[in-house]
Every structure is written in structure tokens, then in C-alpha cells.
C-alpha positions as CSV (number, residue, x, y, z in Angstrom):
1,M,0.0,0.0,0.0
2,D,1.5,3.3,-1.1
3,K,0.9,5.8,1.7
4,T,2.8,8.7,0.2
5,S,1.2,12.2,-0.1
6,P,2.3,14.6,-2.9
7,S,3.0,17.4,-0.4
8,A,2.8,18.4,3.2
9,A,-0.2,20.7,2.3
10,D,-2.1,17.7,0.9
11,A,-1.2,15.5,3.9
12,V,-2.7,18.0,6.4
13,A,-5.6,19.1,4.3
14,D,-8.3,17.4,6.4
15,I,-7.0,18.7,9.8
16,G,-9.7,21.2,10.8
17,D,-10.3,23.7,13.6
18,G,-10.4,22.1,17.0
19,A,-8.5,19.0,16.1
20,S,-6.3,17.2,18.6
21,L,-2.7,16.6,17.6
22,A,0.1,14.4,19.0
23,V,3.3,16.0,17.9
24,G,6.7,14.4,18.0
25,G,10.0,16.0,18.9
26,F,11.9,17.2,22.0
27,G,12.7,20.9,22.0
28,L,13.5,21.4,18.3
29,C,15.1,17.9,17.9
30,G,13.1,15.7,15.6
31,I,10.1,18.1,15.2
32,P,7.9,17.7,12.1
33,S,8.6,21.3,11.1
34,T,7.4,21.0,7.5
35,L,4.0,19.6,8.5
36,I,3.7,22.3,11.2
37,D,4.5,25.0,8.6
38,A,1.8,23.5,6.3
39,L,-0.7,23.6,9.2
40,Y,0.2,27.3,9.8
41,I,-0.4,28.1,6.2
42,R,-3.7,26.2,6.2
43,G,-4.9,28.6,9.0
44,V,-6.5,26.1,11.4
45,N,-7.5,27.3,14.8
46,R,-8.3,26.1,18.3
47,L,-5.9,23.2,18.1
48,R,-5.4,20.9,21.1
49,V,-1.8,19.8,21.1
50,V,-0.1,17.0,23.0
51,S,3.7,17.3,22.8
52,N,6.6,17.2,25.2
53,N,7.0,21.0,24.7
54,C,5.8,23.7,22.3
55,G,8.9,24.6,20.4
56,T,10.4,28.0,20.7
57,D,9.0,31.4,20.0
58,D,10.2,31.3,16.4
59,H,10.2,27.6,15.5
60,G,8.1,24.4,15.6
61,L,4.8,24.5,17.4
62,G,5.7,28.0,18.7
63,I,4.7,29.3,15.2
64,L,1.2,28.1,15.7
65,L,1.1,29.2,19.3
66,G,2.3,32.7,18.5
67,A,-0.4,33.1,15.9
68,G,-3.1,32.2,18.5
69,R,-3.9,28.9,16.8
70,V,-3.5,26.7,19.9
71,A,-6.2,26.4,22.5
72,R,-4.8,23.7,24.7
73,V,-1.4,22.1,25.4
74,T,-0.7,18.9,27.2
75,G,3.1,18.7,27.7
76,S,6.0,18.4,30.1
77,Y,8.3,21.3,29.5
78,V,7.6,24.9,28.5
79,G,10.8,26.7,29.5
80,E,12.1,27.7,26.1
81,N,9.0,29.6,24.9
82,K,8.2,33.0,26.5
83,E,5.0,33.4,24.5
84,F,3.8,30.1,25.9
85,A,4.2,31.3,29.4
86,R,2.6,34.6,28.6
87,Q,-0.5,33.0,27.1
88,Y,-0.8,30.6,30.0
89,L,-0.5,33.1,32.8
90,S,-2.8,35.6,31.0
91,G,-5.6,33.1,30.6
92,E,-5.4,32.7,26.8
93,L,-4.3,29.0,26.9
94,D,-5.2,25.8,28.7
95,V,-2.2,23.9,29.9
96,E,-2.0,20.4,31.4
97,L,1.5,19.7,32.7
98,V,2.4,16.0,32.9
99,P,5.6,14.3,34.1
100,Q,7.7,13.4,31.1
101,G,7.7,9.6,31.7
102,T,3.9,9.7,32.4
103,L,3.3,11.6,29.1
104,A,5.4,9.1,27.2
105,E,3.4,6.2,28.7
106,R,0.0,7.9,28.2
107,L,0.8,8.2,24.4
108,R,2.1,4.6,24.2
109,A,-0.9,3.3,26.1
110,G,-3.2,5.1,23.7
111,G,-1.5,3.4,20.7
112,C,-1.7,0.0,22.4
113,G,-5.4,0.2,23.3
114,I,-4.8,0.4,27.0
115,P,-7.3,2.9,28.4
116,A,-5.5,3.8,31.6
117,F,-2.6,2.6,33.9
118,Y,-1.3,3.1,37.4
119,T,2.0,4.9,38.1
120,P,3.8,6.0,41.3
121,A,4.8,9.3,39.6
122,G,2.9,12.2,41.2
123,V,1.5,10.4,44.2
124,G,1.2,12.8,47.2
125,T,1.4,15.9,45.0
126,P,-1.1,18.2,43.4
127,L,-0.8,16.0,40.2
128,A,-2.8,13.4,42.1
129,D,-4.6,15.5,44.6
130,G,-5.8,18.1,42.1
131,G,-5.5,21.9,42.1
132,I,-2.9,22.5,39.4
133,P,-4.0,25.5,37.3
134,W,-5.1,24.5,33.9
135,R,-6.4,27.9,32.9
136,H,-5.9,31.3,34.6
137,R,-8.1,34.4,34.4
138,A,-6.7,37.6,33.0
139,D,-6.1,38.9,36.6
140,G,-3.9,35.8,37.3
141,S,-6.3,33.9,39.5
142,V,-7.2,30.3,38.7
143,A,-10.2,29.8,36.4
144,V,-9.9,26.0,35.9
145,A,-7.9,23.6,38.1
146,S,-7.0,20.0,37.6
147,P,-9.3,17.4,39.2
148,A,-8.2,14.9,41.8
149,K,-7.2,11.5,40.3
150,E,-8.0,8.0,41.5
151,T,-5.3,6.4,43.6
152,R,-4.9,2.8,44.7
153,A,-2.4,0.7,46.6
154,F,-0.5,-2.2,45.1
155,G,1.9,-4.2,47.3
156,G,1.8,-1.6,50.0
157,R,2.7,1.3,47.7
158,E,0.3,4.0,46.4
159,Y,-0.2,4.6,42.7
160,V,-2.2,7.2,40.7
161,L,-4.4,6.3,37.7
162,E,-3.5,8.0,34.5
163,E,-5.6,7.9,31.3
164,A,-4.2,7.1,27.9
165,I,-4.0,9.7,25.2
166,V,-5.5,9.3,21.7
167,C,-5.5,12.2,19.3
168,D,-7.3,12.9,16.0
169,F,-4.0,13.2,14.2
170,A,-0.3,12.7,14.9
171,L,2.6,14.6,13.2
172,V,6.1,13.1,13.3
173,R,9.4,13.2,11.6
174,A,11.7,10.3,10.7
175,A,15.1,10.0,9.1
176,R,14.1,7.3,6.7
177,G,10.8,5.8,5.7
178,D,9.3,3.6,3.0
179,R,6.0,3.9,1.0
180,H,4.3,1.5,3.4
181,G,4.9,3.9,6.4
182,N,7.7,1.9,8.1
183,L,10.0,4.5,9.9
184,V,13.5,4.7,11.1
185,F,14.6,7.6,13.4
186,D,18.0,9.0,13.9
187,K,19.5,8.8,17.4
188,S,18.1,11.4,19.8
189,A,15.6,12.6,17.1
190,R,13.7,9.4,17.9
191,N,12.5,10.9,21.3
192,F,8.7,11.2,21.4
193,N,8.1,10.5,17.7
194,P,7.2,6.8,17.8
195,L,5.0,7.4,20.9
196,A,3.2,10.3,19.2
197,A,2.7,8.3,16.1
198,M,1.1,5.4,18.0
199,A,-1.4,7.8,19.6
200,G,-2.8,9.3,16.4
201,R,-5.9,8.0,14.7
202,V,-4.4,9.4,11.5
203,T,-0.6,9.6,11.6
204,I,1.4,11.7,9.2
205,A,5.1,11.3,8.9
206,E,7.5,13.5,7.1
207,V,10.7,11.6,6.1
208,E,14.1,13.0,5.2
209,E,14.7,10.0,2.9
210,L,12.0,8.0,1.2
211,V,13.0,4.5,0.2
212,E,11.2,1.7,-1.5
213,P,9.5,-1.1,0.4
214,G,12.0,-3.8,1.3
215,A,14.9,-1.4,1.5
216,L,14.6,-1.2,5.3
217,G,15.5,-4.3,7.2
218,P,13.0,-5.6,9.7
219,D,15.4,-5.2,12.5
220,E,16.2,-1.6,11.8
221,I,12.5,-0.4,11.7
222,H,11.7,1.6,14.8
223,L,8.0,2.1,14.0
224,P,6.0,-0.3,11.8
225,G,3.8,1.1,9.1
226,V,0.6,-0.1,10.7
227,F,0.8,3.0,12.9
228,V,1.3,5.4,9.9
229,Q,-1.4,6.5,7.4
230,R,0.5,9.1,5.3
231,V,4.1,9.7,4.4
232,V,5.5,13.0,3.0
233,A,9.0,12.9,1.4
234,L,10.9,16.1,2.2
235,T,13.0,17.9,-0.3
236,P,16.8,18.2,0.5
237,E,16.2,21.7,1.6
238,Q,13.4,20.8,3.9
239,A,15.4,17.8,5.3
240,A,18.3,20.1,6.1
241,G,16.2,22.8,7.8
242,K,17.0,21.9,11.4
243,H,17.3,24.6,14.1
244,I,19.2,24.5,17.4
245,E,17.7,26.0,20.6
246,K,20.9,27.0,22.2
247,R,24.0,26.9,20.1
248,T,27.1,26.1,22.1
249,V,30.6,26.3,20.6
250,S,33.9,25.5,22.2
251,V,37.4,26.7,21.1
């Protein structure tokens, strides 16, 4: 089955206002920047994003955020995006902060058909007890706070129940991929990409190198094509367009 789309614009054409998106990447490493740019050009609004973080002010999901296109973010880290913090504290954005490992497992569980799971992470904190601000008012007071979660003891230890995450769409980036949607990721760029891909009802992958079916050995495939519905082959210029959050040079 050939899952290739002729362009990023074509691949995201049915993503509408209010859609939920699981987006791969960690900082700016491994982000599906071409698909994000296509969404920005498309002009969709009120997006509900699940991602480790929201890019920077000038790159990645930060482009959609800065344009006021994102209504809600579920993520782990927001420290590199000042506009993210401003919108959250001013009441323009709903934010659900999740421990990084818990976020990874919620995405994986969604892809595996597991509705919920128990974890010790967050027990005895507001994450389990409730009260974390999800939305502020313009004056800085809390408009919506997180609810308390179910807890249960196993083997004499307390655990908190976390629900799986399933999104309408997933956007990911891979180093190599074939026309059947089998993907290979490059080192640290693998990060949240396989997990985000599993959590999407429709998963769209941009690949730096498109190969023919059979070119990828079974043992080198990180994500099988059963989780991927659309593949976009990047141009050499798009594949090379990678940004660094904080460039460090040594002499």
C-alpha cells in the first residue's frame, strides 16, 4: 500500500479547527517542522496539542502558538517559549503539565489500546490531589484547576491512575521511511516521535529520505507502518532545515 502524499499541504488538508494533535519532537530535535508549517499556512485554529513541549518562539509549534492557533497544550516542559508562558499566565491558553515519563506512557498506552494505567509518579502531589492551574483568568487567578485522580495501593505502595492519550492526528518526523509507512529515526531525534505516532488515529510522517518497500531491514525499523497512514517525502532543503535551541561552541 503506497501511503505517500504529494505534499505536506495535501497531507494535512483534512486537519480542521479544534483537532487534537500528538506531535513528536523534543525541543527542536526531531520536530515535524514541514508539517507544522503546512498547518500554519492552512490557517486552522483552536488546536489541542499533545507534545513534550511547544517549540520556541520562532520555530516548531511556537509558530502556531504565536499566531493564536492553539487552544490547549498537554506537555511536560515549557521553559524555552516565552510566548507560551505569557498566554498561559494571562488566561489565553489551557495547559496540562504532565511528568515526562507519564506523558510518554500515556501516548504509548493510547497506541496499544490500554485505556489507563497506574503509576507511582505524582502520588502525594497536586498532580494526584488536584488543584494545578489548567487555565488562569486575566487577573492571574485560577479559572480551571486539575481534578483529583483516583489512587490505589498495590503491594503496599500508592499509585495514581493516568488515562491514555489518543488524538485525532499525529505529526512526526523520521530520518528514513518507505512507502508503506515503516519508519527509522536518527539517534536522539527518535525521542517522542514513535509514541506520538502510535497515539494518532491518523498519523502523518515527514521523512528525510524516502526508500522503496524492502529497503529497510525488519530489525532496523523503529515504528512499523501499521501506525502510519500518510508519508511525506521532504526535499533536500526541507530535510536540512534543522534549528538548534541554544548553540554552544567550544574553542
